[in-house]
C-alpha positions in Angstrom: 110.9 130.9 146.4 113.0 131.0 143.2 116.3 129.1 143.1 118.9 131.4 141.6 122.6 130.8 140.9 124.7 133.9 140.3 127.8 133.2 138.2 130.8 135.6 138.1 134.3 135.2 136.8 135.5 136.8 140.1 138.8 137.9 138.5 138.7 141.7 138.5 137.8 141.9 142.1 140.9 139.9 143.1 143.4 141.5 140.7 142.2 145.1 140.2 142.3 147.5 143.1 139.6 149.8 141.6 137.2 146.9 141.3 138.1 145.5 144.7 137.3 148.8 146.3 133.8 148.7 144.9 133.1 145.0 145.2 135.4 143.6 147.9 133.6 140.3 148.0 132.8 140.2 144.3 130.0 141.4 142.0 128.2 138.0 142.6 128.1 138.7 146.4 126.3 142.0 145.9 123.7 140.5 143.5 123.2 137.5 145.7 122.7 139.7 148.7 119.8 141.8 147.3 118.2 138.7 145.8 118.3 136.9 149.1 116.7 140.0 150.7 113.9 139.6 148.1 113.3 136.1 149.5 115.0 133.9 146.9 117.2 130.8 147.5 120.5 132.1 146.1 123.8 130.3 145.4 127.0 131.7 143.8 129.5 130.1 141.5 132.8 131.4 140.0 135.2 130.5 137.2 137.9 128.9 139.3 135.6 126.4 141.0 135.5 122.8 139.7 133.4 122.8 136.5 133.1 126.6 137.1 130.6 125.8 139.9 128.0 124.8 137.3 127.9 121.1 137.8 124.9 119.1 136.5 123.6 118.9 140.1 123.8 122.7 140.6 122.1 123.4 137.3 119.3 120.9 138.0 118.5 122.9 141.1 118.7 126.3 139.4 115.5 128.1 138.1 117.4 131.2 137.0 121.1 131.6 136.2 122.7 135.1 136.3 125.9 135.5 134.3 128.6 138.2 134.6 131.8 137.7 132.6 134.4 140.0 131.0 138.1 139.0 131.0 138.0 135.3 130.6 135.2 134.3 128.2 137.7 131.9 126.5 138.5 130.2 129.8 134.9 128.9 130.2 134.7 125.2 129.3 132.8 124.3 126.2 131.3 121.3 128.1 129.9 123.7 130.8 128.5 126.0 128.0 126.8 123.0 126.4 125.4 122.0 129.8 124.0 125.5 130.5 122.5 125.6 127.0 120.7 122.3 127.5 119.2 123.6 130.8 118.0 126.8 129.1 116.2 124.7 126.4 114.7 122.6 129.2 113.3 125.8 130.9 115.9 127.4 133.1 116.0 131.2 132.8 119.2 133.0 132.0 120.1 136.7 132.8 123.2 138.0 131.0 124.8 141.2 132.4 127.0 143.8 130.9 130.0 142.4 129.0 128.5 138.9 129.3 127.2 139.8 125.9 130.5 138.4 124.6 130.3 135.2 126.6 130.3 131.8 125.0 126.9 130.9 126.4 125.2 134.1 125.1 126.8 133.8 121.6 125.8 130.2 121.4 122.2 130.8 122.3 121.9 133.9 120.1 123.7 132.3 117.1 125.4 135.6 116.3 128.6 137.5 117.0 127.3 139.3 120.0 130.7 140.9 120.5 129.9 143.0 117.4 129.1 146.4 118.9 130.6 149.9 119.4 132.1 150.8 122.7 134.6 153.0 124.4 135.8 153.6 128.0 136.7 157.3 128.6 136.8 156.9 132.4 133.0 156.6 132.6 130.1 158.8 131.7 126.4 158.8 132.7 123.8 157.0 130.8 120.0 157.4 130.5 118.0 154.2 130.3 114.6 154.7 128.7 111.8 152.3 129.6 110.1 151.7 126.3 107.7 148.9 127.5 106.3 149.9 130.8 103.8 147.1 130.7 106.6 144.5 130.7 107.1 142.5 134.0 110.8 143.5 134.0 109.9 147.2 133.9 107.5 147.2 136.9 108.3 149.8 139.5 110.4 152.0 137.2 109.8 155.6 136.0 109.9 156.5 132.3 113.7 156.6 132.5 116.5 156.5 135.0 120.1 157.6 135.0 123.2 155.6 135.9 125.9 158.1 137.0 128.9 156.2 135.6 129.3 153.4 133.1 131.4 152.7 130.0 129.8 153.4 126.7 128.2 150.8 124.4 126.5 151.5 121.1 124.8 150.1 118.1 125.1 148.2 115.8 124.8 145.5 118.4 125.1 142.1 116.7 122.2 140.3 118.4 119.2 138.8 116.7 115.9 140.8 116.8 114.7 140.6 120.5 111.4 139.0 121.2 110.7 142.0 123.4 112.7 145.2 123.8 112.3 146.7 127.3 115.1 149.3 127.5 117.0 151.6 125.2 120.1 153.4 126.6 121.4 156.8 125.4 124.9 158.0 126.1 126.1 161.6 126.1 128.6 160.8 123.4 125.7 160.1 121.0 125.6 156.3 121.2 122.4 154.4 121.7 122.0 150.7 122.6 119.2 148.2 122.9 120.1 147.6 126.5 117.2 145.4 127.8 116.4 142.6 125.5 114.3 139.4 125.9 114.7 136.2 124.0 113.3 132.7 124.2 115.3 129.6 123.4 113.5 126.3 123.7 111.5 126.6 126.9 113.9 129.0 128.5 113.6 132.8 128.8 116.8 135.0 128.4 117.3 138.6 129.4 120.3 140.7 128.5 120.8 143.9 130.5 123.7 146.2 129.6 124.7 148.3 132.7 127.4 146.9 135.0 131.0 147.9 134.5 133.1 146.4 137.2 134.7 149.6 138.5 131.4 151.5 139.1 128.9 150.7 141.9 126.1 150.0 139.5 124.8 146.9 141.2 124.1 148.9 144.4 121.7 151.2 142.5 118.1 150.7 143.4 116.7 150.8 139.9 119.3 148.3 138.7 118.4 146.0 141.5 114.7 146.4 140.6 115.4 145.3 137.0 117.4 142.3 138.1 114.8 141.2 140.7 112.0 141.6 138.2 114.0 139.7 135.5 114.5 136.8 137.9 110.7 136.6 138.4 110.0 136.9 134.7 112.6 134.3 133.6 111.7 131.7 136.2 110.0 128.7 134.6 106.3 128.2 135.5 107.0 124.6 136.5 110.2 123.2 138.1 109.8 120.1 135.8 112.0 119.9 132.7 110.2 120.6 129.4 110.6 117.7 127.1 109.1 116.7 123.8 108.8 113.4 121.9 111.0 113.7 118.9 112.5 111.4 116.2 110.6 108.8 114.1 107.2 108.0 115.5 104.0 106.2 114.4 101.1 108.2 113.1 98.7 109.2 115.9 95.7 109.0 113.5 94.8 106.4 110.9 95.7 107.7 107.5 93.7 106.8 104.5 95.6 107.7 101.4 92.8 106.7 99.1 94.9 104.0 97.4 92.7 100.9 98.1 92.3 98.8 95.0 95.3 100.4 93.2 
């Protein structure tokens, strides 16, 4: 059983009628529901909770953190971002969804301006997600490609560093393409960015999307629940060193 925390701003669902109609209990509630059905131990956290629901105690008991953000990236505490970053370096997995690409935590871990991409929202169009690495754990159970009926358009150049593995590329009818399923490693932690997920469309109810997220949770989960730590700083040599200077 994997311990998952699903984090969501939970702002659109309470303020925007179109979003509330699709996700009345929040995007995080839908994601948590299908992950629980998969047998995982799932908790949720939102922006307005104390410490955004991501206290040290919560993160210590989290194997994989899922992050959805959009309207309030700047409202996330730098202290919480630092805390999440430290847990990723210790081995906690991180899955960043849709406009979470512009979140503080993703930008911090990538070291780049991840907001730097092309995008437009023309009321939504379909997108074709191509599976370019069918051998990858995250792609298991998927066909060569699948279609999401409605989403907003993102496009390259996407200001991320070169992914360790690229699992998906998305094509949009307007001619844009995007590296939409990207794997990274930071410290001992695995990170996966997955592009689909605009808040006014029922994307997280789609079976293929749920398959991707469930697979990503299993891929990102650390092998051991123990923190990965290393001895650093000034140390004594482990072996005797003979510099050949005797008698000089």
